[in-house]
C-alpha positions as CSV (number, residue, x, y, z in Angstrom):
1,M,-17.7,-14.8,-26.0
2,K,-18.6,-11.3,-25.1
3,E,-18.5,-12.1,-21.4
4,L,-15.1,-13.7,-21.8
5,R,-13.8,-10.6,-23.6
6,E,-15.2,-8.3,-20.8
7,K,-13.6,-10.5,-18.1
8,A,-10.3,-10.4,-19.9
9,E,-10.4,-6.7,-20.1
10,E,-10.8,-6.5,-16.3
11,I,-7.4,-8.3,-15.8
12,P,-4.6,-5.7,-15.5
13,R,-1.8,-5.8,-18.1
14,A,1.1,-7.8,-16.8
15,T,4.4,-8.5,-18.6
16,A,7.3,-10.8,-17.7
17,D,10.7,-9.1,-17.6
18,G,13.7,-11.4,-16.7
19,G,13.0,-12.6,-13.2
20,M,10.0,-10.5,-12.5
21,V,6.5,-9.6,-13.6
22,V,5.4,-6.0,-14.1
23,V,1.7,-5.3,-13.4
24,E,0.0,-2.0,-14.2
25,L,-2.4,-0.5,-11.8
26,P,-4.6,2.1,-13.5
27,L,-5.3,5.2,-11.4
28,G,-8.5,6.2,-13.1
29,E,-9.9,9.5,-11.8
30,A,-7.1,9.8,-9.3
31,A,-4.5,10.2,-12.0
32,A,-5.0,13.9,-12.3
33,T,-3.9,14.6,-8.7
34,F,-2.2,11.4,-7.5
35,D,1.4,11.8,-6.3
36,L,3.1,8.6,-5.1
37,V,5.5,10.5,-2.8
38,K,2.8,12.3,-1.0
39,A,0.5,9.2,-0.9
40,V,3.2,7.1,0.8
41,C,5.1,9.6,2.9
42,S,2.0,10.9,4.7
43,H,2.1,8.9,7.9
44,G,4.8,7.3,10.0
45,L,3.6,3.8,9.0
46,F,5.5,4.1,5.8
47,M,8.7,4.0,7.9
48,T,7.8,0.8,9.6
49,A,9.0,-2.6,8.4
50,P,8.5,-4.3,6.1
51,N,7.9,-1.0,4.2
52,H,10.9,0.5,2.5
53,W,10.8,3.9,0.8
54,D,13.6,4.7,-1.5
55,P,14.1,8.5,-1.6
56,L,16.2,8.4,-4.7
57,S,14.1,6.3,-7.0
58,K,10.8,7.4,-5.2
59,T,9.6,3.8,-5.0
60,L,8.1,1.8,-2.2
61,E,9.2,-1.8,-1.7
62,R,7.8,-4.5,0.6
63,P,6.7,-8.2,0.5
64,L,3.1,-8.8,-0.3
65,R,1.2,-12.1,0.0
66,L,-0.4,-13.9,-3.0
67,H,-4.0,-14.8,-2.0
68,S,-6.4,-16.7,-4.1
69,D,-10.2,-16.2,-4.3
70,G,-11.8,-16.9,-1.0
71,E,-8.7,-16.1,1.0
72,S,-8.4,-12.9,3.0
73,G,-5.2,-11.1,3.6
74,N,-6.5,-10.3,7.1
75,G,-6.6,-13.9,7.9
76,D,-10.3,-14.5,8.1
77,S,-10.1,-17.5,5.7
78,I,-7.1,-19.5,6.7
79,P,-5.6,-21.5,3.7
80,S,-4.2,-24.9,4.1
81,S,-0.7,-23.6,3.6
82,S,0.9,-20.2,4.1
83,P,0.5,-17.9,1.1
84,T,3.8,-17.1,-0.7
85,S,5.2,-13.6,-0.2
86,L,6.9,-11.9,-3.1
87,L,8.8,-8.7,-3.1
88,V,6.9,-5.9,-4.8
89,R,8.3,-2.5,-5.9
90,I,5.7,0.2,-6.6
91,S,6.6,3.1,-8.9
92,H,4.9,5.9,-10.7
93,P,7.0,6.5,-13.8
94,S,6.8,9.8,-15.6
95,Y,6.2,8.0,-18.9
96,S,3.1,6.4,-17.5
97,P,1.1,9.0,-15.5
98,Q,-2.1,7.2,-15.7
99,S,-1.0,4.1,-13.9
100,L,1.3,2.7,-11.2
101,H,3.8,0.0,-12.0
102,L,4.2,-3.0,-9.7
103,H,7.5,-4.9,-10.2
104,V,6.9,-8.3,-8.7
105,F,10.2,-10.1,-8.2
106,G,10.9,-13.8,-8.0
107,T,8.4,-15.1,-10.5
108,V,7.7,-15.0,-14.2
109,F,4.0,-15.6,-14.0
110,L,1.1,-14.4,-11.9
111,S,-2.4,-15.8,-12.3
112,P,-5.3,-13.3,-12.6
113,Q,-6.3,-14.1,-9.0
114,H,-2.8,-13.4,-7.7
115,Q,-2.6,-10.1,-9.7
116,K,-5.9,-9.1,-8.2
117,S,-4.7,-9.9,-4.7
118,L,-1.6,-7.7,-5.1
119,L,-3.5,-4.9,-6.7
120,D,-6.1,-4.9,-3.9
121,Q,-3.4,-4.6,-1.3
122,V,-1.7,-1.7,-3.1
123,R,-5.0,0.0,-3.5
124,R,-5.6,-0.3,0.2
125,M,-2.2,1.1,1.1
126,L,-2.5,4.1,-1.1
127,R,-6.3,4.6,-0.6
128,L,-7.2,4.3,-4.3
129,S,-10.8,3.2,-4.0
130,E,-13.6,5.4,-5.5
131,G,-14.8,6.2,-2.0
132,E,-11.4,7.4,-0.8
133,E,-10.9,9.5,-4.0
134,R,-14.2,11.2,-3.3
135,R,-13.3,11.9,0.3
136,V,-9.9,13.3,-0.7
137,K,-11.6,15.8,-3.1
138,E,-14.2,16.8,-0.5
139,F,-11.6,17.4,2.2
140,Q,-9.3,19.4,-0.2
141,K,-12.3,21.5,-1.2
142,M,-12.7,22.8,2.4
143,H,-9.0,22.8,3.2
144,G,-7.2,24.9,0.5
145,E,-3.8,24.6,2.1
146,A,-4.0,20.8,2.1
147,K,-4.9,20.9,-1.6
148,E,-1.9,23.1,-2.4
149,R,0.4,20.6,-0.7
150,G,-1.3,17.6,-2.3
151,F,-2.3,16.2,1.1
152,G,-5.4,14.0,1.5
153,R,-4.3,10.4,1.4
154,V,-3.0,8.9,4.6
155,F,-0.8,5.8,4.1
156,R,-1.8,2.5,5.7
157,S,-0.9,-1.2,5.6
158,P,-2.0,-3.7,3.0
159,T,-4.3,-5.4,5.6
160,L,-6.3,-4.3,8.5
161,F,-4.6,-6.8,10.7
162,E,-1.2,-5.2,10.2
163,D,-2.7,-1.8,10.9
164,M,-4.2,-3.1,14.2
165,V,-0.9,-4.6,15.3
166,K,1.1,-1.5,14.4
167,S,-1.5,0.6,16.3
168,V,-0.6,-1.5,19.4
169,L,3.1,-0.9,18.7
170,L,2.5,2.8,18.9
171,C,1.3,2.7,22.5
172,N,3.4,4.0,25.4
173,C,6.8,4.1,23.8
174,Q,9.1,6.2,21.7
175,W,9.0,6.1,17.9
176,S,12.4,4.4,17.8
177,R,11.1,1.5,19.7
178,T,8.0,1.2,17.5
179,L,10.3,0.9,14.5
180,S,12.4,-1.7,16.3
181,M,9.5,-3.9,17.3
182,A,8.0,-3.8,13.8
183,R,11.3,-4.9,12.3
184,A,11.7,-7.6,14.9
185,L,8.2,-9.1,14.0
186,C,9.2,-9.2,10.3
187,E,12.5,-10.9,11.1
188,L,10.6,-13.4,13.1
189,Q,8.2,-14.0,10.2
190,L,11.1,-14.9,7.9
191,E,12.4,-17.4,10.4
192,L,9.0,-18.9,11.0
193,Q,8.6,-19.5,7.2
194,C,11.6,-21.9,7.2
195,P,10.1,-25.5,7.2
196,S,12.7,-26.6,9.8
197,F,10.9,-24.4,12.4
198,S,8.0,-26.8,12.3
199,A,9.7,-28.7,15.0
200,F,9.7,-25.6,17.2
201,V,6.6,-23.7,16.3
202,P,3.2,-25.4,17.0
203,N,0.4,-25.4,14.5
204,V,-3.3,-25.1,14.8
205,E,-5.3,-28.0,13.4
206,N,-9.0,-28.0,13.4
207,G,-9.1,-25.3,16.0
208,T,-6.9,-27.1,18.6
209,K,-3.4,-26.2,19.7
210,T,-0.5,-28.6,19.9
211,P,1.9,-28.3,22.8
212,K,4.3,-25.4,22.5
213,A,7.9,-26.4,22.2
214,E,11.2,-24.8,23.0
215,T,12.0,-21.6,21.1
216,E,14.7,-20.0,23.2
217,H,17.2,-20.1,20.4
218,L,15.4,-17.3,18.6
219,V,16.6,-13.9,20.0
220,P,16.0,-10.3,18.9
221,K,18.3,-9.0,16.2
222,T,17.0,-5.4,16.4
223,P,18.2,-2.7,18.8
224,I,16.4,-2.6,22.1
225,G,14.6,0.6,22.8
226,K,15.0,2.8,25.8
227,E,12.1,1.2,27.7
228,P,12.3,-1.2,29.4
229,K,15.9,-0.8,30.5
230,R,16.4,-4.5,31.1
231,K,18.9,-6.2,28.8
232,L,18.1,-9.3,26.8
233,R,21.2,-11.5,26.4
234,A,21.6,-13.8,23.5
235,K,23.0,-17.2,24.1
236,K,26.2,-18.2,22.4
237,G,24.4,-20.9,20.4
238,S,21.8,-18.6,18.9
239,K,22.3,-18.4,15.2
240,N,20.2,-17.5,12.2
241,L,18.9,-20.9,11.2
242,A,19.2,-20.1,7.5
243,I,23.0,-20.2,8.0
244,R,22.8,-23.5,9.7
245,F,21.4,-25.1,6.6
246,L,24.3,-24.0,4.5
247,K,27.2,-24.2,7.0
248,T,28.9,-27.4,8.3
249,Q,28.9,-28.0,12.1
250,T,32.6,-27.1,12.2
251,Q,31.9,-23.7,10.5
252,I,29.1,-22.9,13.0
253,E,31.3,-23.7,16.0
254,A,34.1,-21.6,14.6
255,E,31.7,-18.6,14.2
256,N,30.1,-18.9,17.7
257,T,32.5,-16.2,19.0
258,T,31.3,-13.6,16.5
259,R,28.5,-11.2,17.1
260,T,25.3,-12.9,16.2
261,D,23.4,-9.7,15.7
262,S,25.5,-8.7,12.8
263,V,24.6,-11.8,10.8
264,E,22.3,-11.1,7.9
265,M,19.8,-13.4,6.2
266,S,21.6,-12.8,2.9
267,D,24.5,-15.0,4.2
268,C,22.3,-18.0,3.4
269,L,22.9,-17.3,-0.2
270,Q,26.7,-17.3,0.1
271,G,27.1,-13.5,-0.5
272,T,24.8,-13.1,-3.5
273,K,22.8,-10.3,-1.7
274,K,19.5,-11.9,-2.8
275,L,16.4,-12.6,-0.8
276,C,15.9,-15.8,1.2
277,P,13.7,-18.1,-1.0
278,S,10.8,-18.0,1.5
279,I,10.2,-14.4,0.4
280,L,11.5,-14.2,-3.2
281,L,10.4,-17.5,-4.8
282,S,7.2,-18.4,-6.5
283,N,5.3,-21.4,-5.2
284,G,7.1,-24.0,-7.4
285,E,10.5,-22.6,-6.6
286,K,9.7,-22.5,-2.9
287,D,8.8,-26.1,-2.9
288,L,12.1,-27.0,-4.6
289,H,14.2,-25.3,-2.1
290,E,12.0,-25.2,1.1
291,C,14.5,-22.8,2.6
292,Y,17.3,-25.1,1.8
293,N,15.9,-27.9,4.0
294,F,16.8,-30.9,1.9
295,S,15.5,-33.5,4.5
296,Q,18.7,-33.4,6.4
297,T,18.6,-35.5,9.5
298,S,21.3,-33.5,11.3
299,T,22.6,-30.0,11.3
300,E,25.7,-31.1,9.4
301,I,25.7,-30.6,5.7
302,S,28.3,-32.3,3.5
303,N,30.4,-30.5,0.8
304,A,28.5,-32.3,-1.9
305,D,25.2,-31.0,-0.5
306,L,26.6,-27.5,-0.4
307,T,27.6,-27.9,-4.1
308,E,24.1,-29.0,-5.0
309,V,22.7,-26.0,-3.1
310,S,25.0,-23.7,-5.0
311,K,24.0,-25.2,-8.3
312,A,20.3,-24.9,-7.6
313,D,20.8,-21.4,-6.3
314,S,22.7,-20.5,-9.5
315,R,20.0,-21.8,-11.7
316,L,17.3,-20.2,-9.7
317,F,18.7,-16.7,-9.9
318,S,20.3,-16.9,-13.4
319,D,17.6,-14.5,-14.8
320,L,17.7,-12.2,-11.8
321,Q,21.5,-11.7,-11.8
322,S,21.3,-10.1,-15.3
323,S,19.1,-7.3,-14.0
324,E,20.5,-4.6,-11.9
325,V,17.1,-3.7,-10.4
326,I,17.2,-6.9,-8.3
327,E,20.3,-5.8,-6.4
328,L,18.4,-5.7,-3.1
329,S,19.6,-3.8,-0.1
330,S,19.8,-4.9,3.5
331,H,16.2,-3.9,4.3
332,N,15.0,-6.9,2.3
333,R,16.8,-9.4,4.6
334,I,13.7,-9.4,6.8
335,G,10.4,-11.1,6.1
336,N,6.8,-10.0,5.6
337,F,4.7,-8.7,8.4
338,P,3.4,-11.8,10.3
339,S,-0.1,-13.1,9.6
340,P,-2.6,-13.9,12.3
341,R,-2.0,-17.6,11.8
342,E,1.8,-17.2,12.2
343,L,1.3,-15.4,15.5
344,A,-1.6,-17.2,17.0
345,T,0.3,-20.3,18.2
346,L,3.4,-18.6,19.5
347,N,4.2,-18.6,23.2
348,E,3.5,-15.2,24.8
349,K,6.8,-15.1,26.7
350,F,8.8,-16.2,23.6
351,L,7.2,-13.4,21.5
352,E,7.7,-10.8,24.2
353,K,11.4,-11.7,24.5
354,R,12.1,-12.3,20.8
355,C,10.7,-9.0,19.6
356,N,11.0,-6.9,22.8
357,L,7.3,-6.3,22.8
358,G,6.7,-6.1,26.6
359,Y,3.0,-6.2,27.5
360,R,2.1,-5.8,23.8
361,A,2.9,-9.5,23.1
362,S,-0.2,-10.7,25.0
363,R,-2.5,-8.3,23.2
364,I,-1.1,-9.2,19.8
365,I,-1.3,-13.0,20.4
366,K,-4.9,-12.7,21.7
367,L,-5.9,-10.6,18.7
368,A,-4.3,-13.2,16.3
369,Q,-6.1,-16.0,18.1
370,S,-9.4,-14.3,17.9
371,I,-9.1,-13.9,14.2
372,V,-7.9,-17.4,13.5
373,E,-10.7,-18.9,15.7
374,G,-13.3,-16.7,13.9
375,R,-14.3,-14.6,16.8
376,I,-13.2,-11.5,15.0
377,Q,-14.1,-11.2,11.3
378,L,-11.8,-8.5,9.9
379,R,-12.9,-8.8,6.3
380,Q,-16.6,-8.3,7.3
381,L,-15.7,-5.5,9.6
382,E,-13.7,-3.6,6.9
383,E,-16.2,-4.3,4.1
384,A,-19.0,-2.9,6.3
385,C,-16.9,0.3,6.7
386,S,-16.1,0.8,3.1
387,E,-18.5,3.7,3.1
388,P,-18.0,5.4,6.5
389,S,-21.2,6.5,8.3
390,L,-22.3,7.1,11.8
391,S,-24.1,3.7,11.8
392,N,-21.0,1.8,10.6
393,Y,-18.8,3.8,13.0
394,S,-20.9,2.7,16.0
395,K,-20.7,-0.9,14.9
396,A,-16.9,-0.7,14.4
397,V,-16.4,1.0,17.8
398,E,-18.5,-1.7,19.5
399,Q,-16.4,-4.5,18.0
400,L,-13.0,-2.8,18.6
401,N,-13.8,-2.1,22.2
402,E,-14.4,-5.8,22.8
403,I,-10.8,-6.7,21.7
404,Y,-8.5,-7.4,24.6
405,G,-6.2,-4.4,25.3
406,F,-7.7,-2.1,22.7
407,G,-8.1,1.3,24.5
408,P,-9.2,4.6,23.1
409,F,-5.9,5.5,21.5
410,T,-5.5,2.1,19.7
411,C,-9.1,2.1,18.6
412,A,-8.9,5.6,17.3
413,N,-5.8,4.8,15.2
414,V,-7.5,1.7,13.8
415,L,-10.6,3.6,12.9
416,V,-8.6,6.2,11.1
417,C,-7.0,3.4,9.0
418,M,-10.5,2.2,8.3
419,G,-11.5,5.6,6.9
420,F,-13.3,7.3,9.8
421,Y,-11.6,10.7,9.7
422,H,-13.8,12.4,12.3
423,V,-11.8,10.6,15.0
424,I,-8.5,12.1,16.2
425,P,-6.2,9.8,18.2
426,T,-4.8,11.8,21.1
427,D,-1.7,11.1,23.2
428,S,1.3,13.0,24.6
429,E,2.3,13.9,21.0
430,T,-1.0,15.7,20.6
431,I,-0.4,17.7,23.8
432,R,3.1,18.7,22.5
433,H,1.7,19.8,19.2
434,L,-1.1,21.9,20.7
435,K,1.4,23.6,22.9
436,Q,4.1,24.3,20.3
437,V,1.8,25.2,17.4
438,H,-1.4,26.6,19.1
439,K,0.1,27.8,22.4
440,R,-2.5,25.7,24.2
441,N,-1.7,24.0,27.5
442,S,-3.8,20.8,27.2
443,T,-3.6,17.9,29.6
444,I,-4.2,14.2,29.2
445,Q,-7.6,14.8,30.8
446,N,-8.8,17.5,28.4
447,V,-6.8,17.1,25.2
448,Q,-9.5,15.1,23.4
449,R,-12.1,17.9,24.2
450,D,-9.6,20.5,23.0
451,V,-9.0,18.9,19.6
452,D,-12.7,18.2,19.1
453,I,-13.4,21.9,19.5
454,M,-10.4,23.1,17.4
455,Y,-11.0,20.9,14.4
456,E,-14.8,20.7,14.5
457,K,-15.1,23.0,11.5
458,Y,-13.5,20.4,9.2
459,A,-16.1,17.7,10.0
460,P,-16.2,14.9,9.0
461,F,-12.5,15.2,8.2
462,Q,-11.2,16.4,11.5
463,F,-8.3,13.9,11.5
464,L,-7.1,14.9,8.0
465,A,-7.0,18.6,9.1
466,Y,-5.2,17.7,12.3
467,W,-2.7,15.4,10.6
468,S,-2.0,17.7,7.7
469,E,-1.0,20.3,10.3
470,M,1.0,17.8,12.3
471,W,2.8,16.4,9.2
472,Q,3.7,19.9,8.0
473,F,5.2,20.7,11.4
474,Y,7.3,17.5,11.3
475,E,8.7,18.5,7.9
476,E,9.4,22.1,9.0
477,W,11.4,20.6,11.8
478,F,13.1,17.7,10.3
479,G,13.0,18.4,6.5
480,K,11.0,16.5,3.9
481,L,10.4,13.1,5.4
482,S,10.3,11.6,2.0
483,E,13.9,12.5,1.6
484,M,15.1,11.5,5.1
485,P,17.7,8.7,5.4
486,H,16.3,5.6,7.0
487,S,18.9,5.9,9.8
488,D,17.2,9.2,10.8
489,Y,13.7,7.8,11.2
490,K,14.3,7.1,14.9
491,L,15.0,10.8,15.5
492,I,11.4,11.8,15.0
493,T,10.5,12.0,18.7
494,A,9.2,14.7,21.0
495,A,12.6,14.9,22.7
496,N,14.1,16.2,19.5
497,M,11.3,18.8,19.0
498,R,11.6,20.8,22.3
499,T,12.5,24.4,22.5
500,T,14.9,25.8,25.1
501,N,14.7,29.5,26.1
502,G,12.7,30.2,23.0
503,K,15.3,28.7,20.7
504,S,14.7,25.6,18.7
505,K,16.4,22.4,19.7
506,R,16.9,20.7,16.3
507,A,17.5,17.0,16.1
508,K,21.1,16.0,15.8
509,K,21.7,13.8,12.7
510,S,23.7,10.6,13.5
């Protein structure tokens, strides 16, 4: 009985409220200094899909997957079916300073295993482990300015796999394109979750691949970045498949003359502005709807079928409609970040075209395949690095260097996400920063040596000192990034941070 009571006390307190569950995440020792705004808005990753920071309510929203014991969010242990994703809103209310609140939408019950899964992902994003808390205090002790500004936690993704892919997306392109590619991957994930895509997207069974089928009807919905300059044209017949399940063939043909890139996933719910069921529903509800695929044998849906869908949709969201907090904005009309399994079987050319990834498509697919096939064990890699040391660092570097397409910049970014703060990723942005802030004319050949010398006194937290300085400069230039409108994220580029004749060239707000 004593063991049962102790086990029950370990389970976070969760309460059902309408169409959602609220789970508390105790902050423990971090409560005295933790600030959600500064913990989230501390790295550009918070701006990338599917993350959505709300400057007004000071909350972070994104879908998170429900994993059970033995399953890894990084994809090391592949379940028989794709884990359900639920929208989670993270807040730090003033009336509860000792804990964060996770509002989990689309369900009225979460098992202890699913609660733990969500809490582990949030802890990772906000670096709430005991080891991270200790490192924050050690760094702030040697860097008084960072302590005054509350800097010390660098935001990351809920899984190492997402961090790795986004590190690839940072390479050799402007920030606006990185944002576009991340969003396109999340849009694709939502489409892949629809069961009707099983005819188009091959699966991996027992480690073997089935033949890849035609996927040309999926085209990018996100703006194409400046590079490359080639244009990708959408075919007239390309439509969001969620709409096809709810529209008759006549309606589809009538709408073929409209711009397909303006169609939002929320249309599949007939103007309700709610999430597509593949993201919002619990397991049971997802099985009921299966993305509105009611075993139709053709693309035509009768009026009676539409009526049944409408009734089911009305019952499904009856609780949610009474709560104003579930009025979801357009950012939620995309999916979760794709898992290794979802990407591993895609055709390289299709992924390149669909998400405008360029050469990155090959690297991302090979990474996903290596994880699914067991050649890369991300969970073991991250667990071994839970306490950063030179020994663990050497092992991590060795494994990362073996991954196809992972060069020094990509590896350094991944290592930072893993907690190795003595590594500073360097690129053209580093060169710009050293020139504007430190009046140092570094080159791509010697910039790594220069930063190693300049920030050596902050060892083993060289990156935190460098990034604290970099982030402060961004905010002096653009204003508080935590208050920036989402439409302005794309302005954070070196082109908007140049000086002309000694005068600042400020970014023009669009």
